[in-house]
C-alpha positions as CSV (number, residue, x, y, z in Angstrom):
1,M,0.0,0.0,0.0
2,S,1.1,3.6,-0.6
3,C,1.0,6.4,1.9
4,N,2.6,9.7,2.0
5,C,3.1,12.9,4.0
6,G,3.6,16.4,2.6
7,I,6.1,18.7,4.3
8,V,4.6,22.3,4.3
9,G,5.4,25.6,5.9
10,L,6.3,29.2,5.2
11,P,9.5,29.9,3.2
12,N,12.7,29.8,5.1
13,V,11.5,27.5,7.9
14,G,14.1,24.8,7.1
15,K,11.6,22.3,5.7
16,S,13.6,21.7,2.5
17,T,16.7,21.0,4.6
18,L,14.7,18.5,6.6
19,F,13.5,16.9,3.4
20,N,17.0,16.6,2.1
21,A,18.1,14.9,5.4
22,L,15.1,12.5,5.3
23,T,15.8,11.4,1.7
24,Q,19.6,12.0,1.9
25,T,19.5,14.1,-1.2
26,Q,22.2,16.7,-1.9
27,A,20.1,19.3,-3.7
28,A,21.3,22.8,-2.8
29,Q,18.8,24.9,-1.0
30,A,19.5,28.7,-0.7
31,A,18.1,29.7,2.7
32,N,17.1,33.2,1.7
33,Y,15.3,32.3,-1.4
34,P,11.5,32.1,-0.5
35,F,10.8,29.5,-3.1
36,C,13.9,27.3,-3.2
37,T,11.4,24.4,-3.7
38,I,9.3,25.2,-6.8
39,D,8.0,21.8,-8.0
40,P,7.2,19.2,-5.3
41,N,10.1,16.8,-4.5
42,S,9.4,13.4,-3.3
43,G,11.4,10.5,-1.9
44,M,10.7,7.0,-0.4
45,V,12.0,6.8,3.1
46,A,12.5,3.7,5.3
47,V,10.7,3.8,8.6
48,P,13.2,2.9,11.4
49,D,12.2,-0.2,13.4
50,E,14.6,-1.8,15.8
51,R,12.5,-5.0,15.8
52,L,13.7,-6.0,12.4
53,A,17.3,-6.5,13.4
54,T,16.2,-8.6,16.4
55,L,14.0,-10.8,14.2
56,A,16.8,-11.2,11.7
57,E,19.2,-12.4,14.4
58,I,16.7,-15.1,15.5
59,V,15.9,-16.5,12.1
60,K,19.5,-16.2,10.9
61,T,19.1,-13.9,7.8
62,S,21.0,-11.0,6.6
63,T,18.3,-9.7,4.4
64,I,16.1,-7.0,6.1
65,I,13.4,-5.0,4.2
66,P,11.9,-2.2,6.2
67,T,8.6,-0.6,5.4
68,Q,8.6,2.8,3.7
69,I,6.6,6.0,3.3
70,E,6.7,8.7,0.8
71,I,7.7,12.2,1.9
72,V,6.8,15.1,-0.4
73,D,8.5,18.5,0.0
74,I,6.1,21.2,-1.2
75,A,7.0,24.8,-1.9
76,G,6.7,27.4,0.8
77,L,3.2,28.9,1.3
78,V,2.7,32.7,1.6
79,N,-0.1,34.8,2.7
80,G,-2.7,35.1,-0.1
81,A,-1.9,31.8,-1.8
82,A,-5.6,30.9,-2.1
83,Q,-5.9,34.0,-4.3
84,G,-2.9,33.2,-6.3
85,A,0.0,34.7,-4.4
86,G,3.4,32.8,-4.5
87,R,2.8,29.5,-6.2
88,G,-0.9,29.9,-5.2
89,N,-3.2,27.2,-6.4
90,A,-0.2,25.1,-7.6
91,F,0.8,24.7,-4.0
92,L,-2.7,23.9,-2.9
93,S,-3.2,21.3,-5.7
94,D,0.1,19.7,-4.7
95,I,-1.0,19.3,-1.1
96,K,-4.3,17.7,-2.0
97,G,-2.5,14.7,-3.1
98,V,-0.9,13.8,0.2
99,D,-2.5,11.7,3.0
100,A,-1.1,13.7,6.0
101,I,0.7,17.0,6.5
102,I,3.9,17.7,8.4
103,H,3.9,21.4,9.2
104,V,7.4,22.7,9.8
105,V,7.4,25.9,12.0
106,R,10.4,28.1,12.4
107,C,11.3,28.3,16.1
108,F,14.8,29.9,15.9
109,D,16.3,33.4,15.6
110,D,19.0,33.9,12.9
111,D,19.8,37.3,11.3
112,D,21.4,35.5,8.4
113,V,18.2,33.7,7.5
114,I,15.5,36.3,6.7
115,H,11.9,35.5,7.7
116,V,9.5,36.2,4.9
117,D,7.4,38.4,7.4
118,G,10.5,40.0,9.0
119,S,10.1,38.6,12.5
120,I,9.8,35.2,14.3
121,D,6.2,34.5,15.4
122,P,5.2,30.8,15.3
123,L,1.5,31.3,15.9
124,R,1.3,33.9,13.1
125,D,3.1,31.5,10.8
126,I,0.7,28.6,11.7
127,E,-2.3,30.9,11.2
128,V,-1.1,31.9,7.7
129,I,-0.9,28.2,6.6
130,D,-4.2,27.3,8.3
131,L,-6.2,30.2,6.9
132,E,-4.9,29.6,3.3
133,L,-5.8,25.9,3.6
134,L,-9.2,26.8,5.0
135,A,-9.8,29.3,2.2
136,K,-9.0,26.6,-0.4
137,D,-11.4,24.2,1.3
138,A,-14.1,26.8,1.6
139,D,-13.9,27.4,-2.2
140,T,-14.1,23.7,-2.9
141,V,-17.1,23.3,-0.7
142,A,-18.9,26.3,-2.2
143,K,-18.5,24.9,-5.7
144,S,-19.8,21.5,-4.5
145,L,-22.8,23.2,-3.1
146,E,-23.5,25.1,-6.3
147,R,-23.4,21.8,-8.3
148,N,-25.4,19.7,-5.9
149,R,-28.2,22.1,-4.9
150,K,-29.6,21.9,-8.4
151,R,-30.0,18.1,-8.0
152,A,-30.8,17.7,-4.3
153,N,-34.5,17.5,-4.7
154,H,-34.4,14.3,-6.7
155,D,-31.0,12.8,-5.9
156,K,-30.2,11.4,-2.5
157,E,-26.4,11.5,-2.9
158,A,-26.6,15.1,-3.9
159,A,-28.9,15.9,-0.9
160,A,-26.4,14.3,1.4
161,M,-23.6,16.3,-0.1
162,V,-25.5,19.6,0.4
163,A,-26.2,18.7,4.0
164,A,-22.6,17.8,4.7
165,C,-21.3,20.9,3.0
166,E,-23.6,23.2,4.8
167,K,-22.1,21.8,8.1
168,L,-18.6,22.5,6.7
169,Q,-19.5,26.0,5.8
170,A,-20.7,26.7,9.3
171,G,-17.5,25.4,10.7
172,F,-15.4,27.4,8.3
173,E,-17.1,30.6,9.4
174,Q,-15.7,29.8,12.9
175,L,-12.3,29.1,11.3
176,T,-12.5,25.5,12.2
177,P,-10.6,23.0,10.0
178,V,-12.5,19.8,8.8
179,R,-10.5,17.5,11.1
180,S,-11.8,19.4,14.1
181,Q,-15.5,19.7,13.1
182,D,-18.2,17.6,14.6
183,L,-18.9,15.4,11.6
184,N,-20.4,11.9,11.7
185,E,-19.2,8.9,9.7
186,S,-21.8,9.4,7.1
187,D,-20.7,13.1,6.6
188,L,-17.1,12.0,6.3
189,A,-17.9,9.3,3.8
190,T,-19.9,11.8,1.7
191,I,-17.2,14.5,1.6
192,R,-14.3,12.1,1.0
193,E,-14.4,12.7,-2.8
194,L,-13.8,16.4,-2.2
195,Q,-10.2,15.7,-0.9
196,L,-10.4,18.6,1.6
197,I,-7.0,19.7,2.8
198,T,-7.9,20.5,6.4
199,A,-9.4,17.0,6.8
200,K,-5.9,15.6,6.7
201,P,-4.1,14.9,9.9
202,M,-1.3,17.3,10.8
203,L,1.9,17.1,12.8
204,F,3.8,20.3,13.9
205,V,7.5,20.1,13.7
206,C,9.4,22.8,15.6
207,N,12.7,23.6,13.8
208,V,15.0,24.9,16.5
209,R,18.7,25.8,16.9
210,D,21.1,23.1,17.9
211,D,21.7,24.5,21.4
212,D,18.0,24.2,22.2
213,L,17.8,20.5,21.5
214,A,19.1,19.3,24.9
215,E,16.3,21.3,26.6
216,D,13.8,19.9,24.2
217,G,13.0,23.2,22.6
218,N,12.7,26.8,23.5
219,A,10.0,29.5,24.2
220,Y,9.0,29.4,20.5
221,S,8.5,25.6,20.4
222,A,6.6,25.8,23.8
223,I,4.1,28.1,22.0
224,V,3.7,25.6,19.2
225,A,3.3,22.7,21.6
226,E,0.5,24.5,23.5
227,H,-1.2,25.3,20.2
228,A,-1.0,21.6,19.1
229,A,-2.4,20.4,22.4
230,K,-5.3,22.7,22.3
231,N,-6.1,21.6,18.8
232,G,-5.8,17.9,19.3
233,G,-2.5,17.8,17.4
234,K,1.1,16.6,18.2
235,H,4.4,18.3,18.0
236,L,8.1,17.4,17.7
237,V,11.2,19.4,18.3
238,I,14.0,19.0,15.7
239,C,17.0,20.8,14.4
240,S,17.0,20.4,10.6
241,K,20.6,21.6,10.4
242,I,21.8,18.9,12.8
243,E,19.8,16.2,11.0
244,E,21.5,17.1,7.7
245,E,24.9,16.9,9.4
246,L,24.1,13.5,11.0
247,V,23.1,11.7,7.8
248,A,26.6,12.6,6.4
249,L,28.5,11.0,9.2
250,E,29.5,7.3,9.6
251,P,27.7,5.4,12.3
252,D,30.4,5.7,14.9
253,E,30.8,9.4,14.3
254,R,27.1,9.9,14.4
255,L,26.8,8.3,17.8
256,A,29.6,10.4,19.2
257,F,28.1,13.6,17.7
258,M,24.7,12.8,19.3
259,Q,26.3,12.1,22.7
260,D,28.0,15.4,22.5
261,L,24.7,17.1,21.9
262,G,22.9,15.1,24.6
263,I,20.4,13.5,22.2
264,Q,19.4,9.8,22.3
265,E,18.5,9.2,18.7
266,P,18.3,11.2,15.4
267,G,15.2,13.4,15.2
268,L,14.5,12.0,11.8
269,D,13.8,8.6,13.3
270,R,11.3,10.2,15.7
271,L,9.8,12.2,12.9
272,L,9.3,9.1,10.6
273,R,7.7,7.1,13.4
274,A,5.4,10.0,14.2
275,A,4.4,10.4,10.5
276,Y,3.7,6.6,10.4
277,D,1.4,7.0,13.4
278,L,-0.1,10.2,12.0
279,L,-1.1,8.2,8.9
280,G,-2.9,5.6,11.1
281,L,-0.5,2.8,10.0
282,A,0.7,-0.4,11.7
283,T,3.4,-3.0,10.9
284,Y,3.4,-6.7,10.8
285,F,6.3,-8.9,9.9
286,T,7.2,-12.0,7.9
287,A,10.3,-13.7,9.1
288,G,12.3,-16.6,7.5
289,V,15.8,-17.6,6.5
290,K,15.2,-15.8,3.1
291,E,14.4,-12.4,4.6
292,V,12.8,-10.5,7.4
293,R,10.3,-7.9,6.1
294,A,8.0,-5.3,7.5
295,W,4.6,-4.8,5.9
296,T,2.4,-1.7,6.2
297,I,-1.3,-1.9,7.0
298,R,-3.9,0.4,8.2
299,R,-4.7,0.0,11.9
300,G,-7.9,-2.1,12.3
301,W,-7.3,-4.2,9.2
302,K,-8.3,-7.9,9.4
303,A,-6.0,-10.8,8.4
304,P,-7.2,-11.2,4.7
305,Q,-6.6,-7.5,4.1
306,A,-3.1,-7.8,5.6
307,A,-2.3,-10.8,3.5
308,G,-3.5,-8.8,0.4
309,V,-0.5,-6.3,0.9
310,I,1.8,-9.2,0.0
311,H,-0.2,-10.3,-3.0
312,T,-3.9,-9.9,-4.0
313,D,-4.1,-13.7,-4.4
314,F,-3.3,-14.1,-0.7
315,E,-6.4,-12.1,0.1
316,K,-8.7,-13.8,-2.4
317,G,-7.7,-17.3,-1.4
318,F,-7.1,-16.7,2.3
319,I,-7.6,-19.8,4.5
320,R,-6.0,-18.8,7.8
321,A,-3.0,-17.1,9.3
322,E,-0.4,-18.5,11.7
323,V,0.4,-15.7,14.1
324,A,2.8,-15.0,17.0
325,S,3.2,-11.7,18.8
326,Y,6.6,-10.0,18.4
327,D,7.2,-10.4,22.1
328,D,6.4,-14.2,22.0
329,F,8.5,-14.7,18.9
330,I,11.5,-13.1,20.6
331,A,10.9,-14.9,24.0
332,H,10.6,-18.3,22.4
333,R,13.3,-17.8,19.8
334,G,11.2,-18.1,16.6
335,E,8.3,-19.9,15.1
336,K,9.2,-23.4,16.3
337,G,9.7,-22.2,19.9
338,C,6.3,-20.5,19.8
339,R,4.7,-23.6,18.5
340,D,6.2,-25.8,21.1
341,A,5.1,-23.3,23.8
342,G,1.6,-23.1,22.5
343,R,2.1,-19.4,21.6
344,L,1.6,-19.8,17.8
345,R,-2.0,-19.1,17.1
346,S,-4.2,-20.0,14.1
347,E,-6.4,-17.0,13.2
348,G,-9.2,-16.7,10.7
349,K,-10.8,-14.0,8.5
350,E,-12.1,-11.9,11.4
351,Y,-8.8,-11.6,13.1
352,L,-7.7,-7.9,13.7
353,V,-4.0,-7.7,13.0
354,A,-1.9,-6.2,15.9
355,D,1.1,-4.0,15.4
356,G,4.2,-6.3,15.6
357,D,2.5,-9.6,14.7
358,V,4.8,-12.1,13.0
359,M,2.6,-13.8,10.4
360,H,2.5,-16.7,8.0
361,F,-0.5,-17.0,5.6
362,L,-2.1,-20.1,4.2
363,F,-4.2,-19.6,1.0
364,N,-5.7,-21.4,-1.9
């Protein structure tokens, strides 16, 4: 399955540097050019998972295949984008195509990196993005209403769309994004085809200076954290400059550098796991002498759907799945140990796959 996150933010927040570090690209980014990203750049990034190496040690394989997500770097947004400023509707069209949004917020002072608005104010920057995305969604909803009102009296689907869009409009008047509106499952199903931007989950990434990392941020990032908590969101504190330096180092050098900085793991690892969670994803494993592999599923998927990620024939001809939890697989040193200990389960079509399950599928 394919899932992606779009990195957005105002110009000069450091999001392109962060993208380069995530994808290990070497594209030059001039910090004081507002639109150093013009067309969206994308890259497939492995999701770090320490469980893979442990599984590989048990089954005696050197082949490890992690799961991946796509990260898309989208040009910086400016005030008035919904009316065509900056890259305008091109930006807003780019972001419609992603599943979740990583909003990078500048939380550092630096006279050498000019802010597009001349000063550092994280809440103002967040508001600029939010209002432009709301304006685009409001325009989409207004056009949908115009189309569907003409058919609502004799078309049930059109009537449902009108009712849902009228709810959305009321929320937009209160500057409430779709993700925070009181919509029922029927409303959400009805408006899915509109691909509304503010319906997408969002993670705030606070880009700070390197000397703020040990304290887990600064006064600016604290403001973002408070905003995220009030709006049901999450936040991370990262220094994109350090992340770019870390990916260029050898493993031993990287570890020593992190120890000097007082950080336990690269911020990119934390960011990727947070993005994975933001997308509502989970991981199950297949483990054998040929390879250990992580497979991506949606949380709440049943066993046949999980099998279908490997091959559609697995889902169509599903018979059952042999399942061990990750903890049991490790504790009993593999599938045979789990079987001997009575910890290898046989699960049918209604089984809800849990994150970390080690699975083997039987199918016709």
